[in-house]
TIBA-813471 format. One line per field, with one value per residue (C-alpha): x, z, y; residue in three letters; chain. Coordinates in Angstrom, 3 decimals, decimal comma, padded with zeros to 6 digits. Each point is the difference from the previous one (the first is absolute). Layout:
// residues N
X: c(X	...)
Z: c(Z	...)
Y: c(Y	...)
resn: c(ALA	...)
chain: c(A	...)
This chain:
// residues 242
X: c(172,787	-002,446	-000,178	001,659	-003,053	-002,150	002,415	000,019	-003,800	-000,363	002,316	-002,747	002,125	-002,161	-002,190	001,483	-000,595	001,828	002,786	000,429	000,313	002,629	001,992	-000,152	001,156	003,054	-001,087	000,283	003,188	000,500	003,145	001,412	-000,656	-002,586	-002,688	-002,044	-001,531	-003,452	000,683	002,609	-000,727	001,304	000,047	-001,857	002,004	003,236	000,425	000,520	-002,522	000,051	-002,764	001,093	002,980	-002,011	000,368	-003,262	-000,740	-001,746	-002,428	-002,212	-003,401	-002,713	-003,721	-002,452	-003,677	-000,863	-003,365	000,751	-001,864	-001,465	002,365	003,121	002,203	000,607	003,732	003,269	000,517	-001,764	001,617	-002,741	000,684	-003,329	-000,429	000,856	-000,894	003,493	-000,257	-002,219	002,648	003,211	002,164	003,533	-000,916	-000,657	-003,580	-002,344	-003,744	-001,436	-002,037	-001,675	-003,086	-000,997	000,862	-003,648	-000,724	000,448	000,408	002,176	003,373	002,967	003,630	003,123	003,652	-000,553	-000,100	-000,844	-002,976	-001,252	000,276	-001,764	-003,006	-000,185	000,343	-003,210	-000,225	-000,768	-003,518	000,615	-003,364	-000,289	-003,158	-000,937	-002,832	-001,072	-002,381	-001,396	-002,221	-003,537	-001,699	001,201	-002,687	000,066	001,104	002,898	001,183	-000,154	002,377	002,531	-000,577	000,573	002,680	-000,102	001,921	002,723	002,608	002,460	-002,451	-002,863	000,299	-000,194	-003,234	-000,398	-001,997	-002,437	-002,013	-002,200	000,728	-002,429	-001,767	-000,959	-002,967	000,003	003,649	-000,095	003,112	000,787	002,570	001,194	002,434	002,044	002,361	002,515	003,270	001,468	002,158	-000,296	000,618	-002,989	-002,027	-002,805	-000,632	-000,017	-002,392	-002,535	000,523	-000,833	-003,469	-000,497	000,286	003,266	001,805	-000,234	002,089	001,990	001,636	001,722	-001,177	001,505	002,943	-000,587	-000,627	001,621	-002,148	000,275	-001,534	001,371	001,839	-000,607	001,164	003,791	000,403	002,200	000,785	002,469	-001,398	000,174	002,196	-003,104	-001,615	003,035	000,039	-003,710	000,358	002,805	-002,125	-002,956	002,145	001,487	-003,237	-002,418	001,202	-002,556)
Z: c(-119,579	002,744	002,685	003,219	002,191	-002,326	000,189	003,801	000,126	-002,426	002,195	002,633	002,544	000,304	-001,967	-002,703	002,113	002,970	-002,319	-001,187	003,607	000,721	-003,029	001,113	003,483	-001,481	001,031	-003,472	-001,790	-003,632	-000,721	003,345	-000,450	001,976	-002,266	001,075	-003,334	-001,017	-003,739	000,076	-002,233	000,527	-001,879	001,915	000,540	-000,908	002,427	003,644	002,150	003,786	002,160	003,533	-000,427	-001,258	-003,645	-001,885	-002,187	-003,152	-001,130	-003,033	001,121	000,306	000,622	001,258	000,820	002,823	001,157	003,713	002,064	003,362	002,872	-001,754	001,083	-002,486	000,686	-001,056	003,391	003,285	003,395	000,950	-002,968	-001,701	-003,764	-001,832	-003,515	-001,389	000,891	-003,057	-002,532	-000,554	-001,670	000,427	000,326	003,418	-000,398	002,457	000,052	-001,281	003,009	002,046	000,562	003,518	001,246	-000,175	-003,342	-003,301	-003,510	-002,437	001,081	-002,110	000,668	-001,537	000,565	-001,560	002,887	-002,151	-001,534	003,415	001,532	-002,981	000,405	003,778	000,090	001,463	-002,640	-002,712	-000,364	-000,759	000,516	001,927	-000,115	003,045	000,551	003,620	001,686	002,905	002,951	-000,398	-002,854	-000,287	-000,477	-002,852	002,460	001,219	-003,550	-000,733	002,893	-001,748	-003,272	001,426	002,525	003,604	002,951	001,285	002,727	-002,583	-001,788	-002,453	-002,917	-003,600	-001,916	-001,037	-002,568	001,581	-001,572	001,730	-001,649	002,006	003,342	002,054	002,218	001,648	001,054	000,344	-002,094	-003,059	-002,779	-000,728	-002,656	001,116	-002,227	001,679	-000,983	003,469	001,776	003,730	002,442	000,062	-001,633	-001,538	003,226	002,004	-002,452	000,439	003,762	-000,103	-001,401	002,440	-002,597	000,797	-002,725	000,154	-003,106	-002,276	-003,407	-002,264	-003,493	-002,050	000,048	-002,587	-003,238	001,321	001,232	001,184	-003,063	-000,543	003,335	003,129	003,513	000,086	-003,765	-001,443	-003,442	-001,532	-000,940	-003,712	-001,083	-001,273	003,442	001,766	-002,482	000,514	003,806	-000,272	-002,291	002,403	002,930	-001,922	-001,551	002,930	002,822	002,659)
Y: c(-140,544	000,937	002,647	-001,095	000,623	-002,112	-002,929	000,188	000,072	-002,891	-002,055	000,139	001,880	003,098	002,392	002,208	003,126	-001,514	-001,165	003,591	001,151	-002,645	001,172	003,641	-001,050	-001,721	-003,490	-001,524	-001,088	-000,968	-001,981	001,064	003,715	001,967	001,454	003,027	001,048	-001,215	000,063	-002,756	-002,970	-003,531	-003,268	-002,734	-003,212	001,833	002,868	-000,901	001,865	000,238	001,467	000,865	-002,336	-002,956	-001,131	-000,407	-002,968	001,146	-002,683	-000,030	001,308	-002,649	000,397	-002,625	-000,268	-002,409	-001,332	000,166	-002,590	000,939	-000,795	001,301	002,921	002,833	000,086	-001,620	-001,679	-000,681	-000,488	-002,467	-002,247	000,625	-000,187	003,246	001,144	-000,585	-003,714	-000,477	001,075	-001,939	002,628	001,346	003,657	001,514	001,146	001,699	000,750	003,272	001,091	-002,680	-002,098	-000,980	-003,488	-001,052	001,693	-001,819	001,336	001,861	001,342	001,117	-000,896	001,493	000,899	003,439	002,446	002,992	-001,810	-001,122	003,460	001,528	-002,297	000,390	003,780	001,494	002,724	-002,553	-001,428	-003,658	-001,694	-003,254	-002,101	-002,088	-002,451	-000,346	-002,383	002,002	-000,665	001,300	001,823	003,633	002,624	002,487	002,669	-002,145	-000,640	003,727	000,571	-002,262	001,825	003,463	-000,944	-001,196	001,391	-002,326	000,488	001,331	002,296	-000,139	-002,407	001,136	-000,687	-003,634	-001,916	-002,450	-002,802	-002,591	-003,344	-002,136	-000,328	-003,033	000,876	-003,409	000,160	003,795	000,578	002,095	-000,012	003,552	001,206	003,001	001,994	002,324	001,670	000,480	-002,558	000,520	-002,836	-002,384	002,760	-002,054	-001,894	003,234	001,646	-002,802	000,043	003,712	-000,781	-002,908	-002,777	-001,815	-001,919	-003,783	-000,649	002,331	-000,309	002,509	-000,911	002,793	002,401	002,699	-001,956	-003,210	-002,890	-003,610	-001,607	-003,526	-000,136	-002,061	000,956	-000,317	000,414	002,745	001,316	002,433	003,374	000,700	002,946	001,805	-000,414	001,470	002,875	000,653	000,036	002,539	002,151	-000,148	001,051	002,902	001,264	-000,410	002,218	000,900)
resn: c(MET	GLU	ARG	LEU	GLN	LYS	VAL	ILE	ALA	GLN	ALA	GLY	ILE	THR	SER	ARG	ARG	LYS	ALA	GLU	GLN	LEU	ILE	ILE	GLU	GLY	LYS	VAL	LYS	VAL	ASN	GLY	GLN	VAL	VAL	ARG	GLU	LEU	GLY	VAL	LYS	VAL	THR	PRO	ASN	LYS	ASP	GLU	ILE	GLU	VAL	GLU	GLY	VAL	PRO	ILE	ASP	ARG	GLU	GLU	PRO	VAL	TYR	TYR	LEU	LEU	TYR	LYS	PRO	SER	GLY	VAL	ILE	SER	SER	VAL	SER	ASP	ASP	LYS	GLY	ARG	THR	VAL	VAL	THR	ASP	PHE	LEU	GLU	ILE	GLU	GLN	ARG	ILE	PHE	PRO	VAL	GLY	ARG	LEU	ASP	TYR	ASP	THR	SER	GLY	LEU	ILE	LEU	LEU	THR	ASN	ASP	GLY	GLU	PHE	ALA	ASN	MET	LEU	MET	HIS	PRO	LYS	PHE	LYS	ILE	GLU	LYS	VAL	TYR	VAL	ALA	LYS	VAL	LYS	GLY	ILE	PRO	SER	ARG	GLU	ALA	LEU	LYS	LYS	LEU	GLN	TYR	GLY	VAL	MET	LEU	GLU	ASP	GLY	LYS	THR	ALA	PRO	ALA	LYS	VAL	LYS	VAL	MET	SER	ILE	ASP	LYS	LYS	LYS	GLN	THR	SER	ILE	ILE	GLN	LEU	THR	ILE	HIS	GLU	GLY	ARG	ASN	ARG	GLN	VAL	ARG	ARG	MET	PHE	ASP	ALA	ILE	ASP	HIS	PRO	VAL	LEU	LYS	LEU	LYS	ARG	GLU	GLN	TYR	SER	PHE	LEU	ASN	LEU	ARG	GLY	LEU	ASN	PRO	GLY	ASP	ALA	ARG	THR	LEU	LYS	PRO	ILE	GLU	VAL	LYS	HIS	LEU	ARG	GLU	LEU	ALA	VAL	THR	LYS	PRO	SER)
chain: c(A	A	A	A	A	A	A	A	A	A	A	A	A	A	A	A	A	A	A	A	A	A	A	A	A	A	A	A	A	A	A	A	A	A	A	A	A	A	A	A	A	A	A	A	A	A	A	A	A	A	A	A	A	A	A	A	A	A	A	A	A	A	A	A	A	A	A	A	A	A	A	A	A	A	A	A	A	A	A	A	A	A	A	A	A	A	A	A	A	A	A	A	A	A	A	A	A	A	A	A	A	A	A	A	A	A	A	A	A	A	A	A	A	A	A	A	A	A	A	A	A	A	A	A	A	A	A	A	A	A	A	A	A	A	A	A	A	A	A	A	A	A	A	A	A	A	A	A	A	A	A	A	A	A	A	A	A	A	A	A	A	A	A	A	A	A	A	A	A	A	A	A	A	A	A	A	A	A	A	A	A	A	A	A	A	A	A	A	A	A	A	A	A	A	A	A	A	A	A	A	A	A	A	A	A	A	A	A	A	A	A	A	A	A	A	A	A	A	A	A	A	A	A	A	A	A	A	A	A	A	A	A	A	A	A	A	A	A	A	A	A	A)
């Protein structure tokens, strides 16, 4: 048996904390009875659970790693009919992306139907590192790179310190390849950071998410995460608070 709020979160409906609030507010029923206590345990796939009058379907949790191509929406649907990340996986479960990558950014993205897992990884208090490789316009000076390292001021505040590595420069074309490691997840953050030092991104790829990488995958390929990988991600989120 599992705690009710955990089952709700794993169904992808909301975070565990929000699920607890819904229980306290009397918006959750188990087998037709309103439950207001947080200690209640239920049996997935046996007990009938309703959240705000809507029954939840408890699926077995699944976890995938996708090499998202550029020109793909990090969503489960798009009102303009564009390709979305879930189009690359033909599975029965209703999965959703963990966080997002911009439409014009390629690289590693996780997908799951485990809401608790997704919220854990996306929570800002946890330092899950993401490694990006950017092709930028121009050749950044040492001073400009230091700004990235120590944090740059954006419209929504100063960024946290980042790890920066120059991979290569092309003096003829006046472009550079820069590796940037961050643990935040603001909207279009990497692009805005390079804009802030006057070296706009020409091409961007997320190559690594914590210890996970794209080795052996081509754009559009996906693979199932191994149980040990899921376990390790959970451990990282729990043991690395900011």
